[in-house]
C-alpha positions in Angstrom: -183.6 44.5 -77.1 -186.0 42.4 -75.4 -185.7 38.8 -74.7 -188.4 36.4 -76.0 -189.8 34.0 -73.3 -191.8 31.1 -74.4 -194.3 30.0 -71.9 -195.1 26.2 -72.2 -198.3 24.9 -70.6 -200.9 22.3 -70.9 -199.5 18.9 -71.7 -200.4 15.3 -71.3 -201.2 15.4 -67.6 -204.3 15.0 -65.3 -203.6 18.8 -64.2 -203.7 20.1 -67.8 -206.3 22.5 -67.1 -204.9 23.8 -63.9 -201.6 24.5 -66.0 -203.7 26.6 -68.3 -205.0 28.7 -65.6 -201.4 29.2 -64.0 -199.9 30.0 -67.4 -202.5 32.5 -68.4 -202.2 34.4 -65.0 -198.4 34.4 -65.5 -198.3 35.7 -69.1 -200.7 38.4 -68.2 -198.5 39.5 -65.4 -195.1 39.6 -67.1 -193.1 42.8 -67.5 -193.9 43.4 -71.2 -191.5 46.3 -71.4 -188.7 43.8 -70.6 -189.9 40.6 -72.4 -191.8 39.6 -75.5 -194.1 36.7 -74.8 -194.8 33.7 -76.9 -197.4 31.1 -75.8 -197.0 27.5 -76.5 -199.9 25.4 -75.6 -199.2 21.7 -75.6 -202.4 19.5 -76.2 -203.3 16.4 -74.2 -202.0 14.3 -77.2 -198.7 16.3 -77.1 -199.0 18.6 -80.1 -197.7 22.2 -79.8 -199.7 25.2 -80.8 -199.5 29.0 -80.6 -202.0 32.0 -81.0 -202.3 35.4 -79.6 -205.7 34.3 -78.3 -203.9 32.2 -75.7 -203.5 35.2 -73.5 -207.3 35.0 -72.8 -208.5 32.3 -70.4 -211.9 32.6 -72.1 -210.4 31.0 -75.5 -209.7 27.9 -73.5 -213.4 27.3 -73.0 -213.5 25.7 -76.6 -210.3 24.0 -77.2 -211.3 22.8 -80.6 -212.2 26.3 -81.8 -209.1 27.6 -80.2 -206.8 25.4 -82.2 -208.5 25.8 -85.4 -207.4 29.3 -85.1 -203.9 28.5 -83.9 -200.6 27.6 -85.6 -199.0 24.1 -85.0 -195.4 24.5 -84.0 -192.3 22.9 -82.6 -189.1 23.8 -81.1 -185.8 23.3 -83.2 -182.2 24.1 -82.8 -180.7 26.3 -85.5 -176.9 26.9 -85.1 -176.6 28.4 -81.8 -180.4 29.5 -81.5 -183.5 27.7 -80.4 -186.3 28.8 -82.6 -190.1 28.4 -82.6 -190.8 26.8 -86.1 -194.3 27.0 -87.7 -195.3 23.8 -89.2 -198.1 24.6 -91.5 -197.2 28.0 -93.0 -198.2 28.3 -96.7 -195.4 29.4 -99.2 -196.9 32.9 -99.9 -197.6 33.7 -96.0 -194.8 31.7 -94.5 -194.5 32.7 -91.1 -191.0 33.3 -89.9 -189.2 31.3 -87.2 -189.0 33.1 -83.8 -185.9 32.9 -81.7 -186.6 31.9 -78.3 -184.3 33.1 -75.6 -185.6 31.2 -72.5 -188.6 28.8 -71.7 -190.9 29.3 -68.9 -192.6 25.9 -68.1 -195.9 26.4 -66.2 -196.7 22.7 -66.2 -198.1 20.5 -63.4 -198.0 16.8 -63.0 -196.6 13.8 -64.9 -195.2 13.9 -68.4 -194.2 17.5 -67.9 -193.3 18.6 -64.4 -191.4 15.4 -63.6 -188.4 16.2 -65.5 -189.7 15.3 -69.0 -190.2 18.8 -70.3 -187.0 19.8 -68.5 -184.7 17.1 -70.3 -186.2 18.1 -73.7 -185.2 21.8 -73.0 -181.8 20.7 -71.8 -181.4 18.7 -74.9 -182.2 21.7 -76.9 -179.7 24.0 -74.8 -182.5 26.3 -74.1 -182.2 28.1 -70.8 -185.6 27.5 -68.8 -187.2 28.7 -65.6 -187.4 26.3 -62.6 -186.1 23.0 -61.4 -183.7 21.0 -63.4 -184.2 17.3 -64.6 -183.1 15.7 -61.5 -184.8 17.9 -58.8 -188.1 17.9 -60.9 -187.9 14.1 -61.0 -187.2 13.6 -57.5 -189.8 16.3 -56.4 -192.5 14.4 -58.5 -191.9 11.0 -57.1 -193.3 11.1 -53.5 -191.3 7.8 -52.5 -188.0 8.9 -53.7 -188.5 12.5 -52.2 -189.1 10.9 -48.9 -185.9 9.1 -49.2 -184.0 12.1 -50.1 -185.5 14.0 -47.3 -184.6 11.2 -44.7 -180.9 11.2 -45.9 -181.0 14.9 -45.2 -182.3 14.4 -41.7 -185.5 16.3 -42.6 -188.7 15.0 -40.8 -191.1 12.9 -43.0 -193.8 10.3 -42.3 -192.8 6.6 -42.9 -194.4 4.9 -45.7 -194.6 1.6 -47.9 -194.7 1.4 -51.5 -195.8 -1.2 -53.9 -196.5 -1.7 -57.7 -199.9 -2.0 -59.3 -198.5 -5.5 -60.5 -197.6 -6.7 -57.2 -201.2 -5.6 -55.9 -202.8 -7.4 -58.8 -200.8 -10.6 -58.0 -201.2 -10.7 -54.4 -203.8 -8.3 -52.8 -203.8 -10.0 -49.5 -200.1 -9.6 -49.0 -200.0 -6.0 -49.7 -203.1 -5.4 -47.5 -201.5 -7.4 -44.6 -198.1 -5.3 -45.0 -200.0 -2.0 -44.9 -201.9 -3.1 -41.9 -198.9 -4.5 -40.0 -196.5 -1.7 -40.8 -198.5 1.5 -41.3 -201.9 0.7 -39.4 -205.2 2.6 -39.6 -206.0 5.2 -40.6 -203.9 5.3 -43.8 -203.4 7.9 -46.5 -203.1 6.3 -50.0 -201.4 8.1 -52.7 -200.4 7.6 -56.4 -196.7 8.1 -56.2 -196.2 10.6 -58.8 -199.4 12.8 -59.3 -200.1 16.1 -57.8 -203.1 18.4 -57.1 -204.3 15.6 -54.6 -205.6 13.5 -57.6 -206.2 9.8 -56.7 -205.5 10.4 -53.0 -208.0 9.0 -50.4 -208.1 8.0 -46.6 -208.8 4.4 -45.4 -210.1 3.5 -42.0 -210.7 -0.1 -42.4 -210.0 -3.0 -44.9 -212.8 -2.4 -47.1 -212.0 1.4 -47.5 -208.3 0.5 -48.1 -209.1 -1.8 -51.0 -211.4 1.0 -52.5 -208.5 3.6 -52.0 -205.9 1.4 -53.6 -208.2 0.6 -56.5 -208.7 4.3 -57.0 -204.9 5.0 -56.7 -203.7 2.2 -59.2 -206.1 3.7 -61.8 -203.8 6.8 -61.9 -200.3 5.4 -61.3 -198.1 2.2 -61.4 -196.8 2.8 -58.0 -198.6 3.4 -54.9 -197.5 4.9 -51.6 -199.3 4.3 -48.2 -198.5 6.4 -45.0 -200.2 6.8 -41.5 -202.9 9.4 -41.4 -202.2 12.1 -38.8 -205.6 12.4 -37.2 -205.1 15.8 -35.5 -203.8 17.6 -38.4 -203.1 21.0 -39.7 -201.7 21.7 -43.2 -199.4 24.6 -43.6 -197.7 25.6 -47.0 -194.7 27.7 -47.7 -193.0 28.8 -50.8 -189.1 29.2 -51.6 -187.8 31.1 -54.2 -184.0 31.1 -55.4 -181.4 28.7 -56.3 -178.9 26.3 -54.4 -176.7 29.3 -53.8 -179.2 31.9 -52.4 -182.9 31.3 -51.6 -185.7 32.7 -49.3 -188.8 31.6 -47.9 -192.3 33.2 -48.1 -194.8 33.7 -45.4 -196.8 30.6 -44.5 -200.5 29.8 -45.2 -203.0 27.6 -43.8 -205.4 26.2 -46.5 -209.0 25.3 -45.6 -210.1 21.8 -46.2 -213.7 20.7 -46.7 -212.6 17.1 -45.5 -209.6 15.5 -43.8 -207.9 15.7 -47.1 -207.1 18.9 -49.1 -208.9 17.8 -52.4 -208.5 18.8 -56.1 -211.9 20.8 -55.8 -210.7 22.4 -52.6 -207.6 23.6 -54.4 -208.8 24.8 -57.7 -212.7 25.0 -57.7 -213.1 27.3 -54.5 -214.3 30.1 -56.7 -216.3 28.3 -59.3 -218.2 26.3 -56.9 -219.6 29.5 -55.3 -220.5 30.9 -58.7 -217.4 32.8 -59.4 -214.5 32.0 -61.9 -211.7 29.8 -60.8 -208.3 31.5 -60.3 -206.2 28.4 -59.8 -204.6 28.0 -56.5 -205.6 31.6 -55.8 -209.1 30.5 -55.4 -208.2 28.3 -52.5 -209.7 29.3 -49.2 -206.9 30.0 -46.8 -205.5 31.8 -43.7 -202.7 34.1 -45.0 -200.6 34.5 -43.2 -201.2 31.1 -41.2 -202.5 31.6 -37.6 -199.7 29.9 -36.0 -197.0 31.2 -33.4 -194.2 33.2 -34.8 -191.7 30.5 -33.7 -193.6 27.7 -35.4 -193.7 29.8 -38.7 -189.9 30.3 -38.6 -189.2 26.7 -37.9 -191.5 25.8 -41.0 -189.7 28.5 -43.2 -186.3 27.3 -42.1 -187.4 23.5 -42.9 -188.6 24.8 -46.3 -185.1 26.2 -47.2 -183.4 22.9 -46.0 -186.2 21.1 -48.4 -185.2 23.3 -51.2 -181.5 23.0 -50.9 -181.4 19.1 -50.4 -183.5 18.9 -53.6 -181.1 21.1 -55.5 -184.2 23.0 -56.6 -184.3 26.3 -58.4 -186.9 28.9 -59.3 -190.1 28.8 -57.2 -191.4 26.0 -55.3 -194.3 25.3 -52.7 -193.6 22.8 -49.9 -196.5 21.4 -48.1 -196.2 20.6 -44.4 -198.2 18.7 -41.8 -198.4 19.7 -38.1 -199.4 16.8 -35.9 -201.3 18.6 -33.4 -201.1 15.9 -30.6 -197.2 16.2 -30.7 -196.7 19.7 -32.4 -194.3 17.9 -34.7 -193.8 19.3 -38.1 -193.4 16.8 -41.2 -192.6 17.6 -44.8 -195.5 16.3 -46.9 -194.4 17.1 -50.3 -193.0 19.5 -52.7 -194.5 21.2 -55.7 -191.6 22.2 -58.1 -194.0 24.1 -60.3 -196.8 25.2 -57.9 -200.3 26.1 -58.9 -200.4 29.7 -59.6 -196.6 29.9 -59.1 -197.4 30.6 -55.5 -197.7 34.4 -56.5 -200.1 34.9 -53.7 -197.8 33.8 -51.0 -195.0 36.3 -52.4 -197.5 39.1 -52.7 -198.2 38.6 -49.0 -194.4 38.6 -48.5 -194.0 41.9 -50.2 -192.9 40.7 -53.7 -195.2 41.6 -56.4 -196.0 39.1 -59.1 -194.1 41.1 -61.9 -191.1 41.1 -59.7 -191.3 37.4 -59.0 -191.5 36.4 -62.7 -188.6 38.7 -63.3 -186.6 37.0 -60.6 -187.5 33.5 -62.0 -186.3 34.5 -65.6 -183.0 35.9 -64.3 -182.3 32.7 -62.5 -183.0 30.8 -65.6 -180.4 32.7 -67.3 -177.9 32.5 -64.3 -178.0 28.7 -64.4 -177.6 28.7 -68.2 -174.5 30.9 -68.0 -173.1 28.5 -65.2 -173.6 25.4 -67.3 -172.0 26.9 -70.2 -168.7 26.8 -68.1 -168.9 23.0 -67.9 -167.4 20.6 -70.4 -169.9 18.4 -72.0 -168.0 17.2 -75.2 -164.2 16.5 -75.7 -162.2 16.4 -79.0 -161.3 12.9 -79.9 -160.0 10.9 -82.9 -161.4 7.6 -81.6 -163.5 7.3 -84.9 -160.5 7.4 -87.2 -159.4 3.9 -86.2 -162.9 2.2 -86.4 -163.8 -0.1 -89.1 -166.3 -3.0 -89.4 -164.5 -4.6 -92.1 -167.1 -4.6 -95.0 -168.1 -1.4 -96.8 -171.3 -3.1 -97.9 -174.5 -1.1 -97.4 -176.6 -4.1 -97.7 -179.5 -4.0 -95.6 -179.3 -0.2 -95.1 -182.4 1.8 -94.6 -180.9 4.9 -95.9 
């Protein structure tokens, strides 16, 4: 009997459309002889829908039309099972609940990749692919991620952080701190967004103000770090869990500017007239044209990052090489990378179907391990509790 995998994608995130591309790529690559697939598309307002049409990327060109032909659904607990429940079925054509065996989140950004969705799945007791709540949350927050890396003696660039409120109340103090502690040129980032959204470079005070104003339109907390001027960006993926993991080959993405932009990452194909294929559209040198010893150094660092974070599933870790010093810094981690980094694993000799099989197996393994833990205890503590009066006055029930 085949297991049923629910692919969850979309969600309330600035990376909503990227998630759709990644999810459709994955759903079309799953081993259908081993798994039944159920798509769960989460709208930008947080509603869940399913439809067989969601296996085709063309269906998402007109979201309104797609939803009118889709069924609103939700996930609920029924005994020991988690089921996909249809919300609007008519009595005579009532659609039966579908038992979901494992969830496969293919989501990017805040309100989903940051531990929010993972917490919901933990609450339901449903096995799910990828990083858990804590590693997802830490991986999304660039400042906390840096602190964790520093504690593990993994090289990262120094930074300062401040809130949007602090900036609004005293702009000059924030600017002075950035100039004194970081210095120009600087990179300004929203602390919890991915896909290079809201990131820009400042070379003087005017551009610093412009960059901060952009960043605070996307996030409540802003991070500033020194910009490495002679820079090469190198990416590497890791798959596994804290017990066993391996690193992929390295890639070097091509940038049209000093910062790898959202357009560089996801619109490479569409800008030249072709269809975007998510991160697979990105111009890149694969494998990266770097010495073998530097590649091995980065791959070893990638595994160190993965273990320090307590990650699971597949991640992509972005590195910076300072060409003036040849030093490697960890830039950030993507706990659910665009296109699930399948192109890196294909180059490493792992076909996409095999990668997806491995990720689903890891989800079941973690769930089995967690079932051996104790989360509740039998107690009679309520037998002796009384509030004195039995009156229900004021009760809303």
